[in-house]
C-alpha positions in Angstrom: 26.6 -0.1 38.2 25.2 2.8 36.2 25.5 0.7 32.9 23.6 -2.2 34.5 20.7 0.1 35.6 20.6 1.7 32.1 20.6 -1.8 30.5 17.8 -3.0 32.7 15.7 0.1 31.9 16.3 -0.3 28.2 15.3 -4.0 28.2 12.2 -3.2 30.3 11.2 -0.4 27.9 11.5 -2.7 24.9 9.5 -5.4 26.5 6.6 -3.0 27.2 6.7 -1.9 23.5 6.7 -5.4 22.2 3.8 -6.5 24.5 1.7 -3.6 23.4 2.2 -4.5 19.7 1.2 -8.1 20.3 -2.0 -7.0 22.0 -3.1 -4.6 19.2 -6.0 -5.9 17.1 -6.1 -4.6 13.6 -9.3 -4.7 11.6 -8.0 -5.2 8.1 -11.6 -4.6 6.7 -12.0 -1.2 8.2 -12.1 1.7 5.8 -14.2 3.5 3.2 -15.2 1.1 0.4 -16.6 2.3 -3.0 -18.9 -0.2 -4.8 -17.2 -1.4 -8.0 -19.2 -4.3 -9.4 -21.5 -7.2 -8.6 -20.8 -10.7 -9.8 -24.0 -12.8 -10.1 -23.4 -16.5 -10.9 -20.0 -15.6 -12.4 -21.3 -12.8 -14.6 -19.9 -9.3 -13.8 -22.2 -6.3 -13.7 -20.5 -2.9 -13.2 -21.9 -0.8 -10.4 -24.1 1.9 -12.0 -25.5 3.4 -8.9 -23.2 6.4 -8.6 -25.0 9.8 -9.0 -23.5 13.0 -10.3 -24.0 14.5 -6.9 -22.1 12.0 -4.8 -20.3 8.7 -4.7 -21.9 5.8 -2.9 -19.8 4.1 -0.2 -19.7 1.7 2.6 -17.7 2.8 5.7 -16.6 0.0 8.0 -15.4 1.7 11.2 -12.6 0.2 13.3 -15.0 -0.3 16.2 -17.5 -2.5 14.3 -20.0 0.2 13.3 -20.8 0.9 9.7 -22.4 3.5 7.5 -23.6 3.1 3.9 -24.5 6.1 1.8 -26.6 6.0 -1.4 -26.7 9.1 -3.5 -29.4 9.5 -6.2 -30.1 12.1 -8.9 -33.8 12.9 -9.1 -35.8 15.2 -11.2 -38.6 17.1 -9.5 -41.1 19.6 -10.7 -40.8 23.1 -9.1 -44.2 24.7 -9.1 -42.7 28.1 -8.4 -40.7 28.1 -11.7 -42.8 25.6 -13.6 -39.7 23.7 -14.5 -38.2 20.3 -13.8 -35.1 20.6 -11.6 -32.4 18.1 -10.7 -31.9 17.5 -7.0 -29.7 15.2 -5.1 -31.1 12.8 -2.5 -29.0 10.8 0.0 -30.0 7.7 1.9 -28.0 6.7 5.0 -27.9 3.2 6.5 -26.1 2.7 9.8 -25.6 -0.1 12.3 -23.0 -2.5 13.6 -21.3 -5.4 12.1 -19.5 -8.5 13.3 -16.8 -10.6 11.5 -16.4 -14.2 12.7 -14.8 -17.0 10.8 -14.6 -14.9 7.6 -18.3 -14.2 7.8 -19.6 -10.6 8.1 -23.0 -9.9 9.6 -24.7 -6.5 9.4 -27.1 -5.4 12.2 -29.5 -2.5 11.9 -29.5 -2.3 8.1 -32.2 -3.3 5.7 -29.9 -3.8 2.7 -28.4 -7.2 3.1 -27.4 -9.2 6.1 -23.9 -10.1 5.1 -21.9 -13.1 3.9 -18.4 -14.4 3.4 -15.9 -11.6 3.5 -12.4 -11.5 1.9 -9.7 -9.1 0.7 -8.0 -9.3 -2.6 -5.3 -6.6 -3.0 -7.3 -3.3 -2.7 -10.7 -5.0 -3.2 -13.2 -6.1 -0.6 -15.5 -9.0 -1.6 -18.7 -10.0 0.2 -20.2 -13.3 -1.1 -23.8 -14.2 -0.3 -26.4 -16.7 -1.7 -30.0 -15.8 -2.4 -32.8 -16.6 -4.9 -32.8 -13.4 -7.0 -35.5 -14.5 -9.5 -37.7 -16.4 -7.0 -37.3 -19.4 -9.3 -36.3 -21.8 -6.6 -32.6 -21.7 -7.6 -30.0 -20.2 -5.3 -27.8 -17.5 -6.9 -24.2 -16.7 -5.9 -23.8 -12.9 -5.5 -20.4 -11.3 -4.9 -20.4 -7.6 -4.0 -17.0 -6.0 -5.0 -15.7 -2.8 -3.4 -12.5 -0.8 -3.8 -10.7 1.5 -1.4 
Protein backbone atom coordinates (compact mmCIF):
# COMPACT_ATOMS: atom_id res chain seq x y z
CA UNK A 1 0.00 0.00 0.00
CA UNK A 2 2.88 2.34 0.84
CA UNK A 3 4.34 1.88 -2.68
CA UNK A 4 0.98 2.73 -4.28
CA UNK A 5 0.66 5.98 -2.27
CA UNK A 6 4.24 6.99 -3.15
CA UNK A 7 3.61 6.20 -6.84
CA UNK A 8 0.40 8.26 -6.87
CA UNK A 9 2.18 11.19 -5.19
CA UNK A 10 5.06 11.02 -7.69
CA UNK A 11 2.71 10.93 -10.69
CA UNK A 12 0.70 13.84 -9.28
CA UNK A 13 3.87 15.90 -8.71
CA UNK A 14 5.09 15.30 -12.27
CA UNK A 15 1.72 16.26 -13.72
CA UNK A 16 1.79 19.60 -11.84
CA UNK A 17 5.28 20.34 -13.14
CA UNK A 18 4.35 19.55 -16.72
CA UNK A 19 1.20 21.71 -16.54
CA UNK A 20 3.17 24.69 -15.27
CA UNK A 21 5.69 24.37 -18.12
CA UNK A 22 2.94 24.27 -20.75
CA UNK A 23 1.32 27.43 -19.38
CA UNK A 24 4.58 29.43 -19.28
CA UNK A 25 4.73 32.08 -22.00
CA UNK A 26 8.23 32.97 -23.15
CA UNK A 27 8.88 36.29 -24.84
CA UNK A 28 11.72 35.41 -27.20
CA UNK A 29 12.20 39.09 -28.10
CA UNK A 30 12.79 40.27 -24.52
CA UNK A 31 16.29 41.46 -23.70
CA UNK A 32 18.78 44.25 -24.21
CA UNK A 33 19.42 44.92 -27.89
CA UNK A 34 22.31 47.02 -29.26
CA UNK A 35 21.82 48.80 -32.63
CA UNK A 36 24.08 47.18 -35.24
CA UNK A 37 23.03 48.53 -38.63
CA UNK A 38 20.19 49.83 -40.75
CA UNK A 39 19.37 48.37 -44.15
CA UNK A 40 17.62 50.84 -46.47
CA UNK A 41 16.28 49.36 -49.71
CA UNK A 42 18.90 46.57 -49.47
CA UNK A 43 21.85 48.90 -48.77
CA UNK A 44 23.55 48.40 -45.39
CA UNK A 45 24.52 51.34 -43.21
CA UNK A 46 26.51 50.58 -40.02
CA UNK A 47 25.10 52.15 -36.89
CA UNK A 48 27.23 55.18 -36.11
CA UNK A 49 25.28 56.61 -33.20
CA UNK A 50 27.29 55.15 -30.33
CA UNK A 51 29.02 57.79 -28.23
CA UNK A 52 32.26 57.42 -26.27
CA UNK A 53 30.26 57.93 -23.06
CA UNK A 54 27.76 55.11 -23.53
CA UNK A 55 26.30 52.52 -25.84
CA UNK A 56 22.81 53.07 -27.23
CA UNK A 57 20.37 50.25 -26.61
CA UNK A 58 16.77 49.11 -26.74
CA UNK A 59 15.51 47.07 -23.79
CA UNK A 60 12.40 44.99 -24.43
CA UNK A 61 11.19 43.88 -21.03
CA UNK A 62 9.44 40.57 -20.51
CA UNK A 63 6.23 42.32 -19.47
CA UNK A 64 5.80 44.38 -22.66
CA UNK A 65 7.41 47.65 -21.56
CA UNK A 66 10.47 49.05 -23.30
CA UNK A 67 13.25 51.54 -22.77
CA UNK A 68 15.50 53.09 -25.42
CA UNK A 69 18.64 55.01 -24.52
CA UNK A 70 20.52 57.32 -26.85
CA UNK A 71 23.91 58.63 -25.65
CA UNK A 72 25.53 61.62 -27.36
CA UNK A 73 28.89 63.31 -27.01
CA UNK A 74 28.53 67.08 -27.04
CA UNK A 75 30.95 69.94 -26.86
CA UNK A 76 29.88 72.90 -24.75
CA UNK A 77 31.58 76.13 -23.87
CA UNK A 78 32.34 76.53 -20.16
CA UNK A 79 32.31 80.28 -19.36
CA UNK A 80 34.14 79.71 -16.06
CA UNK A 81 37.19 78.15 -17.72
CA UNK A 82 36.74 79.75 -21.17
CA UNK A 83 37.25 76.32 -22.70
CA UNK A 84 35.20 73.89 -24.73
CA UNK A 85 34.45 70.74 -22.77
CA UNK A 86 33.04 67.39 -23.78
CA UNK A 87 29.90 66.31 -21.97
CA UNK A 88 27.71 63.28 -22.30
CA UNK A 89 23.98 63.63 -22.77
CA UNK A 90 21.48 60.84 -22.54
CA UNK A 91 17.97 60.62 -23.93
CA UNK A 92 15.49 58.07 -22.58
CA UNK A 93 12.42 56.87 -24.41
CA UNK A 94 10.01 54.58 -22.59
CA UNK A 95 6.63 53.07 -23.19
CA UNK A 96 4.98 49.77 -23.91
CA UNK A 97 4.94 47.45 -26.87
CA UNK A 98 2.76 44.74 -28.33
CA UNK A 99 3.68 41.87 -30.61
CA UNK A 100 0.86 40.36 -32.65
CA UNK A 101 1.26 38.26 -35.82
CA UNK A 102 5.00 39.06 -36.01
CA UNK A 103 4.26 42.81 -35.89
CA UNK A 104 5.67 44.94 -33.07
CA UNK A 105 3.95 48.19 -32.17
CA UNK A 106 5.52 50.72 -29.81
CA UNK A 107 3.36 53.00 -27.66
CA UNK A 108 4.60 56.13 -25.89
CA UNK A 109 7.70 56.65 -28.03
CA UNK A 110 8.29 59.29 -30.63
CA UNK A 111 10.99 57.31 -32.47
CA UNK A 112 9.18 54.89 -34.75
CA UNK A 113 5.92 53.05 -34.37
CA UNK A 114 7.16 49.53 -35.10
CA UNK A 115 6.99 47.02 -37.91
CA UNK A 116 7.55 43.37 -38.77
CA UNK A 117 9.75 41.73 -36.12
CA UNK A 118 11.92 38.64 -36.48
CA UNK A 119 14.92 36.89 -34.93
CA UNK A 120 17.88 35.59 -36.89
CA UNK A 121 20.37 33.87 -34.54
CA UNK A 122 21.43 36.62 -32.11
CA UNK A 123 20.03 39.45 -34.24
CA UNK A 124 16.67 41.19 -33.93
CA UNK A 125 15.21 42.70 -37.11
CA UNK A 126 12.43 45.28 -37.26
CA UNK A 127 11.27 45.97 -40.83
CA UNK A 128 9.16 49.01 -41.62
CA UNK A 129 8.17 50.97 -44.71
CA UNK A 130 8.24 54.76 -45.03
CA UNK A 131 9.03 57.50 -47.53
CA UNK A 132 12.46 58.72 -46.34
CA UNK A 133 13.13 61.29 -49.05
CA UNK A 134 9.55 62.55 -49.37
CA UNK A 135 9.73 61.67 -53.06
CA UNK A 136 6.54 59.62 -53.17
CA UNK A 137 8.42 56.29 -53.13
CA UNK A 138 8.08 53.92 -50.19
CA UNK A 139 11.42 52.79 -48.75
CA UNK A 140 12.03 49.49 -46.93
CA UNK A 141 13.98 50.02 -43.71
CA UNK A 142 15.30 47.19 -41.56
CA UNK A 143 16.70 48.05 -38.14
CA UNK A 144 19.15 45.35 -37.02
CA UNK A 145 20.08 44.86 -33.34
CA UNK A 146 22.35 42.34 -31.60
CA UNK A 147 22.20 40.97 -28.07
